[in-house]
N, C-alpha and C positions, 0 to 999 in steps of 0.2 A: 757148835759153831755153824754159822751160815756162810757159805761161799757163793758169790754172785759172779758169773762169767761176764767178762767185759765185752765179749763178742760171741757170735755163734760158733760152735765147734762141731767138728766131724767126729763120728764114732772112733774110739781108740786114739784120738788126738791127745798128745801130751799136754797136761795142765801145768802152767808155769806161774811163777810169782816173782816180783822184783825183790831182791835182797838189799838193794841200795836205792838211792835216788836216781832213777833212770833218765832224768833230765840233766845229766852231767856227761861230759866226755868220758871215753873209755878209761883213760889213765886215772882220772879222779875216782871213777867207780871202782877200779881195781884197788886203789889205796883204801877206800872205805871197806871193801871186803877183807883186806889184810888186817885193818885195824879192829874190825868187829869180829874177827875170827871165822869168817865165812869158810875159809879152808878149801876152796875149790876154784878151778880155772874155768870160767864160763865159756861155753862153746855154742851159745845161741847164734842164730844167723846174724843178728845185729852186731854182737861183739866180734864175731869172726870177720865181718865186713870191715869194722873199724880197725882191726889189727892189720888188715891188708892195706889200709889207707894211712897207717901211722906215719910213714915217711912223707907222704904227700901233705899231711896235715900237721906235721911236727911244729913248724913255726907258729901256726895259728893256735895250736894247743898250748904251746909255751907262753904265748902272749895272753891267752885266756886265763891260764892258771896264775900268771903273774899278778893279774888285777882282780881275780875273782873274790878273794876273801875281803879285800878292802871295799869292793863294790857291794858285797853283801852287808857290810857295816853301814854303808851309805844308804842303801835301801831301807834297812831297819830304822835308821835315824829319821829319814824323811817320812816313813810310813807311820811312825809312832809319835813324832813331834811336829811334823810339817816344817822342819827346819829348812832354812835357805842355805845354799852353798854352791860351790863350783862342781862338786861331785865328779872329780876328774877320773876316778877309776871306772865309774859307770859309763862315762863318755868313751873311755878307752875300750871298754868291752863292746860298745856299739860299733866302734871302728873295726874291731876284730871280727864281729859278727858279719859286718858288711864284706870284709875280706873273704870270709868263709862262703858267703852266698856266691860271690864272683868265682871263687875257686871251684865250687861244686858244678858250676856251669861248664867247666873245662874237663870234667871227669865223665867217663862213660858209666853212668849209674842209672838205675831205674828210678822212676818217680818215688816209689816207696823207699828205696835206699837213700835218696837225697833227703827225704823227710826224716828218716831215722837219724841222720847226721845233724840236721837242723834242730831236731828235738833235743839232742844231747848238748847243743850249744845255745839253747833257747834263752838261758839266763843272760847271755851276752846281749840279746835284744831287750829283755825285760828290765835289766838294771837301769838303762838310760830311759826307757819308756816310763818307768815308775818314778824315778827321781825327777825327771822333767815334768811328768804329769801331775804329781802331787804338789810340786812347788808352784805350778801354774794353775792348779785346780782344773786341769783339762779344759782351759778356756777356748782353745782352738781345736775342737774335737776331730776335725778332719785331718789334722796333722798327727793324730794318735791312732784313730780308727781308720787306718789306711790299708793299702794292698799288702804291705810287708807284714803288718800286724795280723792280717787275715791268713797269710801264708804261714806265719809262725804258729798260730793257734791250731791250724789244720795239721801242721807237722807234729805238734805236741800230741794231738789226738791219735795220729797214726802211730807215733812212737810208743805211747803207753795209753791204750784205751781205758777209760774209766779212772781218770786221775783228777783229783780235786783242784789242783793248780790250773789245769786246762779249763775246767768248768768255771772257776773264778775269773780267769782272763776272758773267756767267751762272754760271760754275763757283763763284765766291766765294759768290754768293747761294744756290746749290744746297747748298753745303757747310754754311752756317750756318742754313738754313731748318729750322724744326721742323714745318712744315705739309706733309704728304704731297702735297696738290694743287699747291702752289707748286713743291715740289721736282721733281715729275714734269714740269711744264712747263719748268722751268729746265734739267733734265737733257736733255730733248729739244732745247731751244733750243741748248744747248752742243754737242750732237752735230751738229746741223745746221750750226752755225758752223764746227766742225772740218772737216766735209766741204767747205764753201765755201772754207776756207783751204788745206786740204791735199789736196783731191781725195778720190775714193772709195778708202778703204783698208779693211783688215780691221777689224771692230768693236773688237777689242782694241787695235789701233794708234790708232784714232780716240779711244778712251777714254783711252789713255796721253797723247796729244797734248793732249787737253782738260785733263787733270789737271796737266800741266806748265804750263799757262797761268796757274794760280793763283799762280805764283811772281812774276808781274809785277804792276805797279800799274796798275789800269784808269783812268788819267787822262792820262798823258803820251803 
């Protein structure tokens, strides 16, 4: 087996791996661990932080979990068939994500800690981004490749370095963006994620792997 470190490490630093989809809130990650027989109580820095914030984020988490499964169905439907619809659950998740961003501004958290939380609720943003984007064929790119989308993709990278979903979103945004400054950042982010995922390869190989990622849907 070959293991690729997603970031530089110090000597004797603990090596970790995700046992769940880490782009989910703490409560949903915990349920996945229970269902799959993980059999342990995670005490990483991120999980510990989210436990401390459970009361502060309870209403947001409840609303997120209420709409998540239905929104996942909506994303799958539009991604596979380009169906039209109201996609109400995806829109509700977008509202929840907006509430989360405003809530985080009121909490005394470091930049990295805020990114960890945003990463865990990133599907709240992605659901509406994808259902709206696919139905409109991303005809107004600046309404999709905007500052919020940039913030989300950077938060996802910080939450779980070397994650295919992050690479796909970065390439998708870089492809549709009309702003050179955004595109430059997104291309570099995509290249960095490719190296984290596939190791150090020739530049042309890394570029090819990054472009292949756009065939995926950055949600599941």
